[in-house]
N, C-alpha and C positions, 0 to 999 in steps of 0.2 A: 541383258536380254538373252534368252535361249536362242541358240543357232538352229536354223531350219535344217532338216535332214538333207544331205547332199550338197549343201552350200559350201563354197570354198573357204578355207581357213588359212589366212596368211600368217607369216612369222610373227607379226606384231600382235596377233591374237592368241599366241601360245602363253596363257597366264591362268591363274586360278579363276574359278567361276566368279561371276559378278556378285554373288551373294556375300563375298568377303570384302567388297568395296565399301567405301564410306557413303553414308546417305547424303542426299542433297539438302540444302537449306530449304525450309518450308516456304520461304518467300522467293528464293532464287534456286530453283531445282537443279540448275546446271552447275552449281557450286558445291563441291563435296566438302563436308565438314565433320569433325569429330566432337564438336561442342554442342551441348544441348542446354536448353533453358532449364534452370534448376526448379522452376515452378511447374511448367506444363510438359517438360521433357521433349519438346519438339527441337529438331536440329536447326541450328542457326549458324550463319557464316560470320566472319569478323565484322562485316559491315552492319549486321543486324544486332549483334550482341551488345548488351548494355551492362556495364559493370554493376555488381550488387555486393552487399556485405558478404554473401556466400555465393560464389560462382558468378554466372551471368544470367540475365533475364532477356527474353525476347521483347520486341517493341510493344506487342499487344498486352503482355502481362504488365509492363511498366505503365501503360495507359489506363490500367484498371482491371485487367483480367478478362476482358471480353472474349468470349469464344474459347476460354481455356478450362472453364469449370472450376477455377480457383478464385477464392475471395481476394480482393485487392489489399488486404491488411498488410501484406509483406512490404508494400511500398508506401504505407502511410508514415507520416513524420512521427518521430518518437521523442519523448521527453528525455531529460538527462538520466532519469532512472529507468528508461525503457518503457514507460507508459504511453498510451495513445494520446495524442494531442486532441483535446475535445473542443467543440465549438463554444461551449460555455465552461470556462475553466473554474468557475466557482459553484457549480451545481451542487456538489456534495456538501460544500460549506453552507450553502443556503438551506439544504435539507437538514443539516445538523442544527443550525440556528433555529429553524422552524420547529424541530422536535423539542428543543429545550424551551422555547417560548410556549409551545402548546402545553407541555407538562407544567410549566409555571402557572399558566392560566388555570389549568385544571386544579392545581393545588390551591389557588386563591378561591376558586368556586367551592371546592370541597377540601378543607384543611386536613381532615382525617386521612386523606389519601397519602399524605406525606409519611405517615407512620409505616406504610408498606413499601416505601421507596428508598428511605435513607439507609445508609450503611451502618449497621449496628452488629456487634459481635454476638452478644447474648443478653437477653432481657426477659424477665427482671434479673438483677445481679444476684450473685451468691449472698446468702445461703439458699435463696429460693431457686427452684428449678426453672431454667430458662424455657420459655414457651415460644420465643421468636428470636430471629437473628441468624447470621451466617452459620454459627456453630450448631444451630438447630436444623440445618439443612437448607436454609434460604439463601443459596448461593447467588440467586438472581440479583440480590441486593448489590453485589459487586458491579453490576451493569447499570441498574436503575439509578443508583446514587450518582452516576456520571451525568444524568440528565435532570436531576432534581435541584431546584433552588427555592428558597423561601423569601429572601429579602430582595427588593427591587435593585438595590445597589449591587448585590452579589451577581444576579443574572446580567445586569447591565454591563458591569466590568468584564465578566467572562465572555459575553457575546461580542463585545467590542474587540477583545483580544482574539477571539476565534475568527472574527471577520478579517482583522488586520493580518494575522499570521496564516490563517487557513487558506485564503485565496492564492497567494503566491506559492505556497507549498503544494496545493492541489495542482496548480499549473505545472510545477516543476516535476512532481512525482507521477502524476496521472491519478485518476479517480480511485482505482482499486488499491494501489499502494498507499495513497493518502489515507483512505479509510482504514486500512490495516494499521497504519501508524497511529491513528487517533485512538482506536479501540485498544491496541496493545498498551499504549501509554496510560490510558485511563484505567485499564484493568490492573496494571502494575501499581499505580497509585492506590487503588482500592485495596489490593492485596497487602501492601506495606502498611497501610492504615489499620487494616484488620489485624496484622501481626503485632504491631507495636503500640497501638492506642488502647485505652481502657475498653474492655468489651462492652461496657454499659454506655459508652459515649457514642452518640450518633454523628455522622458526618455526611455531607452531601455537596454536590457541585461538580462542574466540569473542569475544575482547576487542574486535576491530575493529567487529563488529556491535553489541556492547553499548555501546561509546562512541558509536556512531551513535544508539542509543536515548537516551543521555544528552543529546546535542545536540537531538534532536527533542523530548524532554521539556521542555527549557529553552524551546524555541520555543513549545510548546503552553502552558506555564504563563504565559509572557508574553502570549500571545494571550488567555488566560482571565483575565489580571490577577491571578494568584495570587501569593503571596509566594514569590519566587524564591530567597531566601537559602538554604534547605535544599539545593536542587539545585545551586546554585552552589558551596556549601561542599563538597558531596560530590564535585563535579567537580574542584574544586581539589585536594582530597586525592588523588584518583585520578591527577591529572596530576603531583603531587609524587612519588607512587610510580612513575609512568611514567618520569620522568627521574632519579629518585634511586636507584632500585633497579636493580642490574645484571641482565643476562640478560633484559631485557624489550624486545620489539619496539615501540619507541615509534612507529615509522612506521605500524604497524597502528592504534594508538590515535588518532593525529592524522588519518590518512586516513579512518577511520570517523567520527570526530567531525565533520570538515568536511562529509563527505557527508551525515551525519545532520542537520546544521543546514540545509543547502541543501534536502534532500528534505523535511524536516519543515516548513520554511517554505512550500514549495510546497503541501504537503498541507493546512495549516490556513489559509492566506491566499489560496488560489486563488478567484477570483470564481465564483459559482455557475453563471453562464452557460457558462463554459469550464473548469469545475472538473476534469473527468476529463482533458481535453486537457493542461492545465498540469501536473497531478499526474504523470500517466504520461509526459508529455513530458520533465519534469525527470528522472525516473528513467532514461529513455532517454539523455538527454544525459550523465548521470553514468556510465552503462554504456559509452557511446562513449569517454569520457575514460579509463575503465579499460582498454578495448581498446587505445587509442592508447598509453598508458603501457606496457602490456605489450609491444606491438610495438616500441616504442623500446628497451626494455631487452633484448628478445630480439635485436634487431639489434646492440646493443653486445656481447652475449656470444657471438654467432655468429661 
């Protein structure tokens, strides 16, 4: 407070102006404090401060951000990978299953649609000039093949695997990270198939993405110190079918599995301080590899 002109000034008042004193707590103005809420920046005393991952929060911000102008996301519970805990932990998995089933039904109604969805390098084969395929610029096939199925047993097996593996992974990673894992694994499987398989052979199915979920599930279970024998046994059985059963694009399975392990490891082991950077950076690196492999194969077939 400024002193009125002519008022007495005792020895105890011989100090710097009050502008240099600490502010009072917004809930207890008589208590000076040097601590501020890291969200709304209001001064808070020791009685009001609530410990947070970074600094301290005031009681109102902890209750949901009322009156602060800040969203309450900072106090929402997080998954092991840093994702937001959702009310429906299987929503993205349900959507993915729905898309696969819808494409399958569309193919049954109009079989010619499958020719535009499957992954094929170049068609017709040499010495004829290719008029369709990834080498002819149809890169979209790397994605559409992930959702295309022709046989009932094929989509049935894949969707059961997606439901069994996808739900727990989506709950553990969060929706965005789970979706990134799914697409990165599927694209890696498509790219390796395009690189190594005969350019005139067509492949289709969500197996590459699902093998990526297998790999990420194994990494997650190891991180949580769960019994890994069930997932390892199931993975071994699937690999036996992959290499022992004819007419299966093993390249998609291996490409998806490797990408799933790498991406899954980044998702659950990234340090909190740089978590998003490492997680999405790893996804970006895998996608760059997908693009490079696709360019290399296209150059070979052109």
